[in-house]
N, C-alpha and C positions, 0 to 999 in steps of 0.2 A: 504494500500500500504506500503510495506516494504521500509525503507530508509537506506541509508548509514550513519553511525554515525562517526563523527570525534572525535578523542581522542588525548590528549597531554600527553606525558610521560617525566619524568625527569631522565636523566642519571647523577647521582651525585657520583663522585668517590673522595674519600679522603683517603690518606695513604694506597693506594693499595686495598681499599675496596669499593664495590658498595652498595649504599643504596637501600634496597628492602623492599617491603611490604610483610609481612608474612601472609599467609592465610591457613585456615584449612577447608576442607570439607570431611565429611565421614571418618575422621581420617587421611586423606592424607594432608601432608604439601606441600605447593607450594608458589612460590614467583613471584611478579610482580614489575615492576618499579612503583614508585609513579606517580600518575596522573590519569586522567580519562576523561570523556566525556565533550565535548564542548557544552555549552548552546547557544541557539539562541541569537544573538546580542553580543556575547562574542568573543574576539580574542583568538587564541590558547594560546598566552602568558598569558592572563588573566585567561583562564581556568586552565592552568598549575599551576599558583600561587595559585588559589583558592583550587584546588585539593590537592596540597602539604600541605597546611594549614589544610584542612579537614582530610587528612589521616595520616600526619606525624608531625603536629604541627610546621612546619617550614616555614619561609619566604625564598624565593630563588631569585637568580639572574639567568635570563634565557639567555643562549648564543645561539650558532648556532644549526641548525637542523643537527643531526648526521645520523639518520636512518628514513626511512618511510616504513611502512609495511601495507599490506592489511591483514585482518583476515576475511576469509569467512568460517564461522563455518561448513557448510556442507562438507567442504573438509578436516576436521580435527577430531581428537579424541573426541572432546567435542560437536559434532554436535547435539546430542540429548539434552544436557543440555543448549546449547546456542540458540537453537530454531531459526535457520535461521538468525543469526546475521551476519552483514557485517560491519566491522569497519576499518577505516583508521587511523593508529596511526602515529603521528609525534613525534619523540623522540629527545629531545633537550639536549645539554650539559648544565648542571646547576651547581650552587654552592649554599651552604647555606649562607644566610646573617648573619653576626655577629657570635656570639658564641652559637647560638641556638643548642640544642641537640634534635634530632628526637625522637618522642614518639607517640604512637597511638593517633590520633586526635579525636575530638568530632564528626566529620562527617565521621568516618570510615565506610566502607562497612560491612555488617553483617558477612561476612566470614573472615574479617581481624582480626588477633589475635595479631599482633605486627608489629614492625619495626626493621629490622636487617641490620647490615653491613656484607656483604658477601665478603670474600677474593677473589680477582680477580683470583689468581692462583688455586683456588679450586671451581670455578663456576661450573665445570663439575659434582660436587658432589651434586648439588642442583636441584630441580625441578623448574627451572626458565623459565618463559615464556615471550616473545617467546624464545624457546630453542636455536635459532641461536645466541642469545646474549652471551651464554656461550663461544662460540668460538670467536666471534667478539670482545668481551670486555676483554678477558683473559689477555691482555697486556695493557689495558687502551683504551682510545678513539682512533680509527684509524685516521690517518692523512688525508686520502682521503674520505672526506664526503662532502655532504650528499650521502647516498647510499640507493637506493630503494631495499628492501629485497624481494618484491613479496608477495605472499600469503603463509606465513609461520606461524608455531606455535612453 
């Protein structure tokens, strides 16, 4: 039986730049927000803190939920690769604790090749997923949140 997977993601903006996880598959470069799947018995905040340490070697402070989205793979361009995935992502406004500098973590996913700061005013130039973030975050975190984005990629 297929299940819906919860995922927690961090929106970290500093000096007009968004922290993103850089990935490469088949020569294509693409970006995601730091974060990942929630384990059984783990809160979304705990999952997000763990994932940010695994992927970006940072400790974070977790703030408000900004966006929620469904990702139902059969409705999008990666249907074949994602093999029937259905994920609900909770995207939180976060900040890095202390003076830690993001770097690829020891628990990074196999396709992760780095961690980068993407300028908000140039997000449209990157393959950032979900792509709705390029428009929604181009001027920073919107004031009217949380916002349900629907089934978008």
